[in-house]
MARTITOR-863592 format. One line per field, with one value per residue (C-alpha): residue number from 1; y, z, x; residue in one letter. Coordinates in Angstrom, 3 decimals. Layout:
// residues N
i = NUM / ...
y = Y / ...
z = Z / ...
x = X / ...
aa = A / ...
This chain:
// residues 528
i = 1 / 2 / 3 / 4 / 5 / 6 / 7 / 8 / 9 / 10 / 11 / 12 / 13 / 14 / 15 / 16 / 17 / 18 / 19 / 20 / 21 / 22 / 23 / 24 / 25 / 26 / 27 / 28 / 29 / 30 / 31 / 32 / 33 / 34 / 35 / 36 / 37 / 38 / 39 / 40 / 41 / 42 / 43 / 44 / 45 / 46 / 47 / 48 / 49 / 50 / 51 / 52 / 53 / 54 / 55 / 56 / 57 / 58 / 59 / 60 / 61 / 62 / 63 / 64 / 65 / 66 / 67 / 68 / 69 / 70 / 71 / 72 / 73 / 74 / 75 / 76 / 77 / 78 / 79 / 80 / 81 / 82 / 83 / 84 / 85 / 86 / 87 / 88 / 89 / 90 / 91 / 92 / 93 / 94 / 95 / 96 / 97 / 98 / 99 / 100 / 101 / 102 / 103 / 104 / 105 / 106 / 107 / 108 / 109 / 110 / 111 / 112 / 113 / 114 / 115 / 116 / 117 / 118 / 119 / 120 / 121 / 122 / 123 / 124 / 125 / 126 / 127 / 128 / 129 / 130 / 131 / 132 / 133 / 134 / 135 / 136 / 137 / 138 / 139 / 140 / 141 / 142 / 143 / 144 / 145 / 146 / 147 / 148 / 149 / 150 / 151 / 152 / 153 / 154 / 155 / 156 / 157 / 158 / 159 / 160 / 161 / 162 / 163 / 164 / 165 / 166 / 167 / 168 / 169 / 170 / 171 / 172 / 173 / 174 / 175 / 176 / 177 / 178 / 179 / 180 / 181 / 182 / 183 / 184 / 185 / 186 / 187 / 188 / 189 / 190 / 191 / 192 / 193 / 194 / 195 / 196 / 197 / 198 / 199 / 200 / 201 / 202 / 203 / 204 / 205 / 206 / 207 / 208 / 209 / 210 / 211 / 212 / 213 / 214 / 215 / 216 / 217 / 218 / 219 / 220 / 221 / 222 / 223 / 224 / 225 / 226 / 227 / 228 / 229 / 230 / 231 / 232 / 233 / 234 / 235 / 236 / 237 / 238 / 239 / 240 / 241 / 242 / 243 / 244 / 245 / 246 / 247 / 248 / 249 / 250 / 251 / 252 / 253 / 254 / 255 / 256 / 257 / 258 / 259 / 260 / 261 / 262 / 263 / 264 / 265 / 266 / 267 / 268 / 269 / 270 / 271 / 272 / 273 / 274 / 275 / 276 / 277 / 278 / 279 / 280 / 281 / 282 / 283 / 284 / 285 / 286 / 287 / 288 / 289 / 290 / 291 / 292 / 293 / 294 / 295 / 296 / 297 / 298 / 299 / 300 / 301 / 302 / 303 / 304 / 305 / 306 / 307 / 308 / 309 / 310 / 311 / 312 / 313 / 314 / 315 / 316 / 317 / 318 / 319 / 320 / 321 / 322 / 323 / 324 / 325 / 326 / 327 / 328 / 329 / 330 / 331 / 332 / 333 / 334 / 335 / 336 / 337 / 338 / 339 / 340 / 341 / 342 / 343 / 344 / 345 / 346 / 347 / 348 / 349 / 350 / 351 / 352 / 353 / 354 / 355 / 356 / 357 / 358 / 359 / 360 / 361 / 362 / 363 / 364 / 365 / 366 / 367 / 368 / 369 / 370 / 371 / 372 / 373 / 374 / 375 / 376 / 377 / 378 / 379 / 380 / 381 / 382 / 383 / 384 / 385 / 386 / 387 / 388 / 389 / 390 / 391 / 392 / 393 / 394 / 395 / 396 / 397 / 398 / 399 / 400 / 401 / 402 / 403 / 404 / 405 / 406 / 407 / 408 / 409 / 410 / 411 / 412 / 413 / 414 / 415 / 416 / 417 / 418 / 419 / 420 / 421 / 422 / 423 / 424 / 425 / 426 / 427 / 428 / 429 / 430 / 431 / 432 / 433 / 434 / 435 / 436 / 437 / 438 / 439 / 440 / 441 / 442 / 443 / 444 / 445 / 446 / 447 / 448 / 449 / 450 / 451 / 452 / 453 / 454 / 455 / 456 / 457 / 458 / 459 / 460 / 461 / 462 / 463 / 464 / 465 / 466 / 467 / 468 / 469 / 470 / 471 / 472 / 473 / 474 / 475 / 476 / 477 / 478 / 479 / 480 / 481 / 482 / 483 / 484 / 485 / 486 / 487 / 488 / 489 / 490 / 491 / 492 / 493 / 494 / 495 / 496 / 497 / 498 / 499 / 500 / 501 / 502 / 503 / 504 / 505 / 506 / 507 / 508 / 509 / 510 / 511 / 512 / 513 / 514 / 515 / 516 / 517 / 518 / 519 / 520 / 521 / 522 / 523 / 524 / 525 / 526 / 527 / 528
y = -30.094 / -30.651 / -33.203 / -32.852 / -34.294 / -34.394 / -35.327 / -33.676 / -33.140 / -30.733 / -29.357 / -25.971 / -23.197 / -25.150 / -23.052 / -23.607 / -24.476 / -27.718 / -28.838 / -28.179 / -30.148 / -33.023 / -33.204 / -33.389 / -35.993 / -38.097 / -38.064 / -38.720 / -35.526 / -32.707 / -29.464 / -27.410 / -29.538 / -28.540 / -25.569 / -26.276 / -24.292 / -24.792 / -25.530 / -26.045 / -25.971 / -26.991 / -27.255 / -30.546 / -30.170 / -33.737 / -36.079 / -33.242 / -32.209 / -29.125 / -29.936 / -28.198 / -30.474 / -29.440 / -30.256 / -29.217 / -28.755 / -29.611 / -28.251 / -28.593 / -32.366 / -34.152 / -36.581 / -35.745 / -38.162 / -41.122 / -39.978 / -39.989 / -43.353 / -44.905 / -43.840 / -45.690 / -43.593 / -42.592 / -39.254 / -38.348 / -37.672 / -36.056 / -33.373 / -31.693 / -27.967 / -26.550 / -22.733 / -21.275 / -20.348 / -20.421 / -21.154 / -18.291 / -18.948 / -17.209 / -16.823 / -13.142 / -12.094 / -9.740 / -8.374 / -8.468 / -11.300 / -10.396 / -11.505 / -11.443 / -11.079 / -9.880 / -12.365 / -14.697 / -16.588 / -13.458 / -11.542 / -14.157 / -14.804 / -11.084 / -10.667 / -13.409 / -12.190 / -8.646 / -9.650 / -11.526 / -8.758 / -9.687 / -6.392 / -8.002 / -6.166 / -6.920 / -6.416 / -6.439 / -5.927 / -4.456 / -1.549 / -0.998 / -2.151 / 1.407 / 2.001 / -1.534 / -1.026 / 2.093 / 0.305 / -2.671 / -0.390 / 1.584 / -1.599 / -3.028 / 0.254 / -0.131 / 1.469 / 0.099 / -2.988 / -2.142 / -4.838 / -4.384 / -3.750 / -5.999 / -8.977 / -11.080 / -8.579 / -6.226 / -6.106 / -9.178 / -11.179 / -12.866 / -13.844 / -10.212 / -10.454 / -13.734 / -15.153 / -15.075 / -18.794 / -20.190 / -23.856 / -26.244 / -29.958 / -29.676 / -30.725 / -28.394 / -26.824 / -23.571 / -23.203 / -22.143 / -19.592 / -18.134 / -17.711 / -16.070 / -13.582 / -12.743 / -12.084 / -9.963 / -7.676 / -7.377 / -10.640 / -11.747 / -13.836 / -16.512 / -17.779 / -19.383 / -21.816 / -22.307 / -25.545 / -23.580 / -20.074 / -17.243 / -13.528 / -12.026 / -9.724 / -6.575 / -7.574 / -9.386 / -6.197 / -4.301 / -7.172 / -7.173 / -3.422 / -3.710 / -6.472 / -4.362 / -1.494 / -3.902 / -5.186 / -1.620 / -0.835 / -3.879 / -2.530 / -4.132 / -2.314 / -2.808 / -1.475 / -0.995 / -1.423 / -3.160 / -6.253 / -8.591 / -9.085 / -11.530 / -12.748 / -13.498 / -16.492 / -17.694 / -21.400 / -22.111 / -19.635 / -16.580 / -13.291 / -10.587 / -9.761 / -7.342 / -5.154 / -1.794 / -1.208 / -1.918 / -4.680 / -5.694 / -7.705 / -10.773 / -14.143 / -15.275 / -14.755 / -16.108 / -16.382 / -16.003 / -14.572 / -16.288 / -18.397 / -15.694 / -13.914 / -15.427 / -12.947 / -13.533 / -17.306 / -16.846 / -14.487 / -16.677 / -19.820 / -18.035 / -17.144 / -20.810 / -21.485 / -25.055 / -25.334 / -28.090 / -28.306 / -29.056 / -30.326 / -27.674 / -27.304 / -25.174 / -24.669 / -22.089 / -20.214 / -21.303 / -19.086 / -19.964 / -17.962 / -18.315 / -18.931 / -21.954 / -23.399 / -22.739 / -24.630 / -27.513 / -28.005 / -26.871 / -28.029 / -26.708 / -25.047 / -22.602 / -19.066 / -20.026 / -17.124 / -17.391 / -20.060 / -19.018 / -19.054 / -22.654 / -23.753 / -26.889 / -28.854 / -31.409 / -33.783 / -36.680 / -38.660 / -38.651 / -41.444 / -40.453 / -36.834 / -35.136 / -32.584 / -30.626 / -27.367 / -24.983 / -21.654 / -21.602 / -18.086 / -17.960 / -14.688 / -13.531 / -12.366 / -13.441 / -11.077 / -10.087 / -11.441 / -11.039 / -9.811 / -9.688 / -7.606 / -9.071 / -11.990 / -12.957 / -14.647 / -15.180 / -15.755 / -15.511 / -13.062 / -12.394 / -10.054 / -11.141 / -10.881 / -13.145 / -11.358 / -11.149 / -12.511 / -15.218 / -18.089 / -18.890 / -21.443 / -22.669 / -25.979 / -27.167 / -30.110 / -31.551 / -31.246 / -33.228 / -32.116 / -34.686 / -32.478 / -29.502 / -30.902 / -28.619 / -29.671 / -26.725 / -26.039 / -23.569 / -25.674 / -25.040 / -21.300 / -21.629 / -23.521 / -20.956 / -18.147 / -20.035 / -20.338 / -16.775 / -15.253 / -17.408 / -16.090 / -12.504 / -13.229 / -14.931 / -11.869 / -9.257 / -7.353 / -7.782 / -8.843 / -12.496 / -15.305 / -16.445 / -19.276 / -20.878 / -24.397 / -25.765 / -24.296 / -25.411 / -28.986 / -29.017 / -27.315 / -24.239 / -20.518 / -18.558 / -15.356 / -14.110 / -15.083 / -16.339 / -16.132 / -16.012 / -12.746 / -12.496 / -10.649 / -10.345 / -6.609 / -5.602 / -7.330 / -10.517 / -11.624 / -14.460 / -17.288 / -20.546 / -19.945 / -23.375 / -22.409 / -20.956 / -24.321 / -27.511 / -30.094 / -32.541 / -29.908 / -29.184 / -32.908 / -33.332 / -30.259 / -31.706 / -34.999 / -33.095 / -30.989 / -34.088 / -35.722 / -32.598 / -32.221 / -35.654 / -34.559 / -31.101 / -30.629 / -27.865 / -27.572 / -28.295 / -26.307 / -24.690 / -21.100 / -21.634 / -19.523 / -20.292 / -17.607 / -18.539 / -19.155 / -20.072 / -20.806 / -19.601 / -22.381 / -23.049 / -22.623 / -24.567 / -24.538 / -26.065 / -24.786 / -27.924 / -27.601 / -30.045 / -31.023 / -27.885 / -25.878 / -24.267 / -24.333 / -27.331 / -25.056 / -21.767 / -22.089 / -19.218 / -19.023 / -20.597 / -21.091 / -20.702 / -20.666 / -21.164 / -19.874 / -22.402 / -25.226 / -25.822 / -24.394 / -24.172 / -21.316 / -18.572 / -20.836 / -23.299 / -20.426 / -18.543 / -21.686 / -22.247 / -18.647 / -19.123 / -22.297 / -20.449 / -17.686 / -20.221 / -21.940 / -18.681 / -17.770 / -21.090 / -20.594 / -16.886 / -14.274 / -11.260 / -8.226 / -5.478
z = -64.517 / -62.180 / -60.507 / -61.306 / -58.930 / -60.424 / -59.358 / -55.923 / -55.018 / -52.351 / -51.465 / -53.037 / -50.777 / -49.130 / -48.935 / -51.709 / -49.164 / -48.501 / -52.088 / -51.724 / -48.494 / -50.070 / -52.973 / -50.621 / -48.479 / -51.528 / -52.498 / -48.950 / -48.590 / -46.058 / -47.276 / -46.153 / -48.252 / -51.651 / -53.617 / -54.248 / -56.406 / -58.096 / -61.803 / -62.815 / -61.046 / -62.396 / -61.053 / -60.908 / -60.222 / -60.992 / -58.619 / -56.605 / -55.096 / -55.937 / -55.880 / -57.013 / -58.745 / -58.528 / -60.304 / -58.145 / -59.343 / -57.027 / -57.590 / -55.683 / -55.319 / -56.226 / -59.174 / -59.867 / -62.771 / -60.708 / -57.766 / -59.880 / -61.418 / -57.997 / -56.721 / -59.585 / -59.129 / -62.179 / -60.554 / -60.156 / -63.220 / -64.142 / -66.787 / -68.392 / -68.704 / -71.847 / -72.131 / -75.363 / -77.431 / -81.217 / -83.512 / -85.829 / -89.317 / -91.263 / -94.798 / -95.478 / -96.541 / -99.477 / -97.896 / -94.375 / -93.898 / -94.356 / -92.061 / -93.749 / -91.155 / -87.553 / -85.672 / -83.076 / -85.582 / -87.329 / -84.083 / -82.489 / -85.690 / -86.070 / -82.394 / -82.488 / -85.765 / -84.407 / -81.038 / -82.700 / -85.135 / -88.389 / -88.742 / -90.145 / -92.236 / -91.138 / -93.619 / -92.021 / -94.108 / -91.178 / -88.881 / -85.381 / -82.336 / -81.605 / -85.103 / -85.283 / -82.050 / -83.556 / -86.761 / -84.873 / -82.473 / -85.327 / -87.076 / -83.895 / -83.413 / -86.822 / -89.076 / -92.180 / -92.096 / -92.603 / -94.953 / -93.800 / -90.057 / -88.325 / -85.961 / -88.396 / -89.761 / -88.063 / -85.370 / -83.150 / -85.626 / -84.734 / -81.346 / -80.224 / -79.966 / -78.125 / -74.636 / -74.967 / -74.202 / -74.103 / -73.864 / -76.532 / -77.200 / -78.515 / -76.139 / -77.178 / -74.969 / -76.851 / -75.101 / -71.921 / -73.873 / -75.368 / -71.873 / -70.607 / -73.490 / -72.881 / -69.200 / -70.159 / -72.079 / -69.534 / -69.233 / -65.672 / -64.178 / -63.030 / -66.622 / -66.121 / -63.621 / -64.811 / -66.577 / -68.551 / -68.809 / -70.375 / -70.741 / -71.958 / -74.927 / -72.848 / -71.573 / -74.754 / -76.778 / -74.546 / -74.765 / -78.564 / -78.730 / -76.362 / -78.479 / -81.616 / -79.938 / -78.992 / -82.574 / -83.799 / -81.021 / -82.078 / -85.652 / -87.244 / -89.342 / -89.124 / -91.917 / -91.500 / -93.485 / -96.206 / -97.744 / -99.770 / -103.228 / -104.799 / -105.137 / -107.787 / -107.990 / -110.241 / -110.745 / -107.668 / -105.452 / -103.852 / -105.233 / -104.328 / -102.773 / -104.053 / -101.498 / -101.613 / -105.190 / -104.326 / -105.326 / -102.269 / -102.830 / -100.619 / -100.350 / -96.952 / -95.859 / -93.137 / -94.446 / -91.388 / -92.878 / -90.647 / -91.638 / -93.219 / -95.763 / -98.691 / -101.331 / -100.318 / -100.613 / -104.149 / -105.188 / -103.824 / -105.367 / -108.711 / -108.166 / -107.717 / -103.976 / -103.409 / -101.558 / -100.785 / -99.128 / -95.396 / -92.915 / -90.714 / -88.703 / -88.732 / -86.424 / -84.052 / -80.814 / -77.712 / -74.664 / -71.101 / -67.931 / -66.400 / -62.995 / -64.433 / -65.789 / -62.422 / -60.560 / -63.038 / -62.770 / -59.225 / -57.464 / -53.911 / -54.173 / -56.833 / -55.626 / -53.352 / -52.977 / -55.345 / -57.546 / -61.210 / -63.615 / -64.682 / -68.163 / -70.199 / -73.228 / -74.638 / -77.587 / -79.101 / -82.331 / -84.739 / -87.148 / -88.737 / -87.606 / -84.470 / -82.713 / -80.056 / -78.150 / -79.107 / -77.862 / -74.682 / -73.200 / -69.519 / -68.666 / -72.262 / -75.225 / -78.772 / -81.289 / -84.910 / -86.727 / -90.440 / -92.850 / -96.052 / -96.839 / -96.634 / -94.472 / -90.838 / -88.785 / -85.030 / -82.580 / -78.823 / -76.681 / -72.982 / -70.837 / -68.309 / -65.440 / -67.232 / -65.313 / -67.944 / -67.323 / -70.006 / -70.911 / -74.599 / -76.802 / -80.352 / -81.022 / -84.179 / -86.530 / -88.314 / -92.091 / -94.461 / -97.944 / -99.409 / -98.039 / -100.156 / -103.005 / -106.039 / -107.707 / -106.298 / -102.978 / -102.129 / -101.734 / -97.980 / -98.525 / -100.885 / -98.224 / -95.561 / -97.811 / -98.660 / -94.963 / -94.086 / -96.975 / -96.209 / -92.635 / -93.915 / -96.277 / -93.474 / -91.234 / -93.994 / -92.241 / -90.079 / -87.227 / -86.499 / -86.717 / -83.193 / -81.723 / -78.351 / -77.926 / -77.388 / -80.681 / -82.431 / -81.223 / -82.152 / -85.525 / -84.990 / -85.195 / -82.046 / -81.272 / -78.368 / -75.837 / -72.308 / -69.281 / -71.492 / -73.410 / -76.500 / -76.312 / -80.072 / -80.259 / -83.442 / -82.436 / -83.423 / -85.449 / -83.933 / -86.145 / -87.421 / -87.080 / -88.507 / -91.927 / -92.898 / -92.263 / -94.347 / -92.985 / -92.013 / -89.761 / -88.091 / -87.494 / -85.912 / -83.730 / -82.385 / -81.619 / -79.887 / -77.795 / -76.516 / -75.642 / -73.943 / -71.931 / -70.457 / -69.479 / -68.085 / -66.494 / -68.269 / -71.247 / -73.588 / -71.478 / -73.235 / -72.989 / -73.786 / -76.857 / -80.273 / -82.555 / -86.080 / -87.771 / -86.517 / -89.624 / -88.892 / -86.528 / -88.517 / -91.991 / -94.738 / -96.710 / -96.019 / -97.577 / -97.636 / -96.494 / -96.206 / -93.207 / -93.845 / -93.179 / -96.627 / -99.175 / -101.483 / -104.528 / -103.427 / -101.667 / -99.237 / -98.253 / -94.920 / -94.611 / -90.923 / -88.260 / -88.493 / -92.026 / -93.360 / -91.496 / -88.971 / -85.768 / -83.884 / -81.401 / -79.993 / -78.359 / -81.203 / -83.723 / -81.655 / -81.388 / -85.140 / -85.731 / -83.475 / -85.344 / -88.648 / -87.325 / -85.963 / -89.359 / -91.013 / -88.254 / -88.309 / -91.986 / -92.249 / -90.398 / -88.676 / -90.887 / -90.721
x = 29.465 / 26.508 / 24.284 / 20.576 / 17.981 / 14.487 / 10.971 / 11.017 / 7.360 / 6.188 / 2.733 / 2.057 / 3.267 / 6.086 / 9.281 / 11.811 / 14.468 / 12.599 / 13.241 / 16.970 / 17.081 / 15.134 / 17.606 / 20.570 / 18.848 / 18.050 / 21.732 / 22.932 / 24.941 / 24.908 / 23.239 / 26.236 / 28.608 / 27.248 / 25.913 / 22.212 / 19.790 / 16.432 / 16.876 / 13.231 / 9.879 / 6.487 / 2.946 / 1.026 / -2.692 / -3.721 / -5.554 / -7.038 / -3.706 / -1.652 / 2.039 / 5.178 / 7.651 / 11.303 / 14.517 / 17.478 / 21.042 / 23.927 / 27.446 / 30.691 / 30.918 / 34.128 / 33.986 / 30.350 / 29.911 / 31.149 / 29.008 / 25.818 / 26.660 / 27.259 / 23.831 / 22.072 / 18.923 / 16.816 / 16.046 / 19.744 / 21.842 / 25.107 / 25.056 / 28.008 / 27.426 / 28.987 / 29.058 / 27.722 / 30.787 / 30.313 / 33.220 / 34.185 / 35.481 / 38.228 / 36.872 / 36.088 / 32.595 / 32.121 / 28.925 / 27.503 / 24.984 / 21.330 / 18.505 / 15.098 / 12.362 / 12.479 / 10.338 / 11.898 / 14.076 / 15.330 / 15.727 / 17.985 / 19.916 / 20.582 / 21.480 / 24.112 / 25.579 / 25.776 / 27.215 / 30.065 / 30.968 / 29.189 / 27.270 / 24.095 / 21.538 / 17.956 / 15.122 / 11.657 / 8.529 / 6.568 / 7.289 / 8.648 / 6.707 / 5.548 / 4.178 / 2.863 / 0.900 / -0.625 / -1.645 / -3.111 / -4.973 / -6.516 / -7.645 / -9.155 / -11.003 / -12.664 / -10.055 / -8.369 / -6.153 / -2.482 / -1.157 / 2.444 / 2.098 / -0.400 / -0.527 / 1.512 / 4.045 / 6.462 / 9.107 / 8.856 / 6.771 / 3.486 / 4.948 / 4.937 / 1.130 / 0.729 / 0.986 / 4.764 / 5.022 / 8.547 / 7.660 / 8.888 / 9.148 / 12.691 / 15.458 / 18.233 / 20.919 / 20.402 / 17.025 / 18.798 / 20.832 / 17.644 / 16.207 / 19.390 / 19.348 / 15.698 / 16.408 / 19.415 / 17.061 / 14.288 / 12.347 / 11.503 / 14.356 / 11.918 / 11.594 / 15.010 / 13.467 / 9.887 / 9.001 / 6.391 / 7.839 / 5.916 / 6.568 / 3.314 / 2.917 / 3.516 / 6.968 / 7.952 / 7.568 / 9.996 / 12.490 / 12.305 / 12.929 / 15.898 / 17.409 / 16.982 / 18.841 / 21.634 / 21.897 / 22.352 / 24.858 / 26.904 / 27.072 / 24.023 / 21.413 / 17.639 / 15.431 / 11.658 / 9.416 / 11.433 / 9.828 / 12.028 / 10.538 / 12.994 / 16.557 / 19.125 / 21.418 / 24.176 / 24.737 / 22.638 / 24.519 / 22.877 / 24.239 / 21.699 / 18.340 / 15.713 / 13.964 / 12.206 / 13.357 / 16.987 / 19.380 / 21.397 / 24.557 / 24.395 / 26.123 / 24.731 / 21.131 / 18.847 / 15.283 / 13.023 / 9.830 / 7.247 / 4.251 / 2.086 / 4.326 / 2.456 / 3.595 / 7.215 / 6.747 / 5.407 / 8.218 / 10.998 / 9.528 / 9.454 / 13.133 / 14.039 / 13.787 / 12.589 / 9.258 / 6.767 / 3.346 / 3.421 / 0.832 / -0.765 / -3.964 / -7.098 / -10.050 / -11.510 / -10.848 / -12.752 / -13.348 / -14.326 / -14.422 / -10.965 / -12.534 / -14.368 / -11.120 / -9.461 / -12.205 / -12.159 / -8.389 / -7.592 / -10.748 / -11.096 / -7.680 / -8.932 / -8.373 / -5.493 / -3.086 / -0.122 / -1.700 / -1.377 / -4.335 / -4.881 / -3.906 / -4.469 / -3.282 / -5.716 / -5.705 / -7.630 / -7.796 / -10.723 / -9.929 / -6.662 / -6.847 / -5.661 / -7.820 / -5.981 / -5.829 / -3.075 / -1.704 / -3.785 / -3.909 / -4.938 / -6.623 / -6.205 / -8.213 / -8.983 / -7.412 / -7.930 / -4.861 / -5.550 / -2.891 / -4.976 / -8.027 / -11.531 / -10.471 / -10.929 / -8.215 / -8.247 / -5.417 / -4.897 / -2.942 / -2.397 / -0.360 / 2.222 / -0.274 / -2.770 / -5.501 / -8.246 / -11.750 / -11.600 / -9.325 / -8.986 / -7.256 / -7.286 / -8.979 / -7.267 / -7.712 / -4.691 / -4.574 / -2.384 / -1.281 / -3.685 / -6.495 / -5.444 / -3.351 / -3.534 / -0.291 / 1.678 / 3.435 / 0.678 / -2.470 / -2.431 / -2.335 / -5.297 / -7.272 / -6.374 / -7.587 / -10.772 / -11.631 / -10.596 / -12.556 / -15.591 / -15.564 / -15.513 / -18.413 / -20.313 / -20.165 / -20.096 / -17.314 / -14.230 / -16.521 / -15.776 / -18.366 / -19.270 / -21.355 / -21.961 / -20.652 / -24.164 / -25.352 / -22.179 / -22.672 / -26.370 / -25.907 / -28.037 / -27.347 / -26.582 / -28.444 / -26.334 / -23.690 / -24.338 / -22.041 / -18.951 / -18.704 / -16.470 / -13.149 / -12.506 / -11.691 / -13.516 / -16.744 / -18.554 / -21.564 / -23.590 / -24.749 / -23.264 / -19.518 / -18.739 / -20.127 / -16.746 / -15.060 / -15.021 / -17.464 / -14.718 / -13.093 / -16.437 / -17.009 / -13.554 / -14.074 / -17.318 / -15.572 / -12.788 / -15.154 / -16.943 / -13.606 / -12.261 / -15.458 / -14.766 / -11.253 / -12.064 / -15.472 / -17.363 / -15.028 / -17.960 / -20.427 / -23.370 / -22.161 / -18.509 / -17.901 / -16.421 / -14.952 / -13.866 / -11.546 / -8.052 / -5.939 / -2.385 / -1.316 / 1.872 / 3.264 / 1.462 / 4.741 / 8.159 / 11.392 / 13.558 / 17.134 / 20.011 / 22.095 / 24.126 / 20.882 / 21.082 / 18.280 / 18.489 / 18.364 / 19.984 / 23.335 / 23.907 / 20.220 / 19.203 / 15.417 / 14.715 / 12.017 / 8.271 / 7.859 / 10.346 / 8.622 / 11.403 / 9.922 / 6.655 / 6.672 / 8.869 / 11.449 / 12.008 / 12.088 / 14.671 / 16.824 / 16.578 / 17.644 / 20.661 / 21.612 / 21.394 / 23.644 / 26.140 / 26.258 / 27.302 / 29.745 / 31.575 / 32.384 / 33.098 / 35.092 / 33.512 / 33.050 / 35.665
aa = X / X / X / X / X / X / X / X / X / X / X / X / X / X / X / X / X / X / X / X / X / X / X / X / X / X / X / X / X / X / X / X / X / X / X / X / X / X / X / X / X / X / X / X / X / X / X / X / X / X / X / X / X / X / X / X / X / X / X / X / X / X / X / X / X / X / X / X / X / X / X / X / X / X / X / X / X / X / X / X / X / X / X / X / X / X / X / X / X / X / X / X / X / X / X / X / X / X / X / X / X / X / X / X / X / X / X / X / X / X / X / X / X / X / X / X / X / X / X / X / X / X / X / X / X / X / X / X / X / X / X / X / X / X / X / X / X / X / X / X / X / X / X / X / X / X / X / X / X / X / X / X / X / X / X / X / X / X / X / X / X / X / X / X / X / X / X / X / X / X / X / X / X / X / X / X / X / X / X / X / X / X / X / X / X / X / X / X / X / X / X / X / X / X / X / X / X / X / X / X / X / X / X / X / X / X / X / X / X / X / X / X / X / X / X / X / X / X / X / X / X / X / X / X / X / X / X / X / X / X / X / X / X / X / X / X / X / X / X / X / X / X / X / X / X / X / X / X / X / X / X / X / X / X / X / X / X / X / X / X / X / X / X / X / X / X / X / X / X / X / X / X / X / X / X / X / X / X / X / X / X / X / X / X / X / X / X / X / X / X / X / X / X / X / X / X / X / X / X / X / X / X / X / X / X / X / X / X / X / X / X / X / X / X / X / X / X / X / X / X / X / X / X / X / X / X / X / X / X / X / X / X / X / X / X / X / X / X / X / X / X / X / X / X / X / X / X / X / X / X / X / X / X / X / X / X / X / X / X / X / X / X / X / X / X / X / X / X / X / X / X / X / X / X / X / X / X / X / X / X / X / X / X / X / X / X / X / X / X / X / X / X / X / X / X / X / X / X / X / X / X / X / X / X / X / X / X / X / X / X / X / X / X / X / X / X / X / X / X / X / X / X / X / X / X / X / X / X / X / X / X / X / X / X / X / X / X / X / X / X / X / X / X / X / X / X / X / X / X / X / X / X / X / X / X / X / X / X / X / X / X / X / X / X / X / X / X / X / X / X / X / X / X / X / X / X / X / X / X / X / X / X / X / X / X / X / X / X / X / X / X / X / X / X / X / X / X / X / X / X / X / X / X / X / X / X / X / X / X / X / X / X / X / X / X / X / X / X / X / X / X / X / X / X / X / X / X / X
């Protein structure tokens, strides 16, 4: 049980102790009469001032709830702290639970199941981080695309090649538990206090590997590369999975396949798993010089020692559509993220230091199932493929279509880049990048760029650079589940994470994986 004091603003660079003293002063208590610590800290660069905004937690007061109520201050609240302690059931399992997919949702589901004695079997279609790095590196160097180990598939999922952002809009107490687990396995301890924590792809990969080793040490099994190709059910109840030519007896499974396992979606739908089309977004990647973004957002303070690379999140409406920035990577690079041959897909990635020359982000336009309705659950996949294949045809290779913002806005082909040089690792082809996109997406992107240029000076500058396309923002398919979390048509199967349409990033996917594991654990007894 604790008292939380929020909204404490201090100039950037002020010692942390000043925030603790301010919290005590606000509550009218002596600093030596309470245990005070920083709970969260964020950066506010608005209005030409750089401030750090603190939430401080106070422990050790008597009758804390009554104390907070008596103060009647919106910035002071009482919060009951409940330790994470899942309930374990008593019904025996005939087979260990299976986790399908080893991205954030599958990783955290498997970790919890293993830690509490359920000896889960993990089936991951891609390979280990080490082998995945090798396959990705060879592709980026001009080699063949590995259809099973790439940016989308393999240990750690798509999040393993990202900025490693841990921000989320969900307000779930399990978020703190996710952060604690990540720190336990090597993430920087400061993520526990940051309002916008990030790990970076370099550190995240080591954390994922450490968690896999812990799963195995706890009695779990992880099989690479082992794609699931189907399932069997009897009277609507899961009985087995098919993978790598094997039939695996199974009564409880967490389906955490990510947003790009299209062949698995098709196979499971054929086997009777309920699916429906889901809204998603598509667009492009935009790059600026990070120093330009720093100056635009920090003003005269840009370059101040200790100030992190500036980041942004922008949005506007174009009629009934949203246009917004997504997955902003300060000091990062644009990456080749395709998982099918003769396609082009972009994404963004940065290391923990965020020290690259460019900043990049997706600019995405919202799409509704009415935009791609083909009478099946898979119209969104068809539209994604149409865009990705058109990009490949436009460039004639795995080089990505690229265009300056000025040329994009004025509808003419680019011949070269200006101050901002592309970071896409395979290389780019200059021209009309928008030609791989439907006209309505291009129109919304132009509206968005004008709006964002009014919000951040230079955002729509002439030599900002666009690389196309960005299509894998989220799953275009949802696997409906009931309040029990189980599939509406296959009891025993829990659709989970981004691929099932129930998460949107590393943190929310990890939380959803933990909830799936807890659902199994509360019904069934540990194995053995």
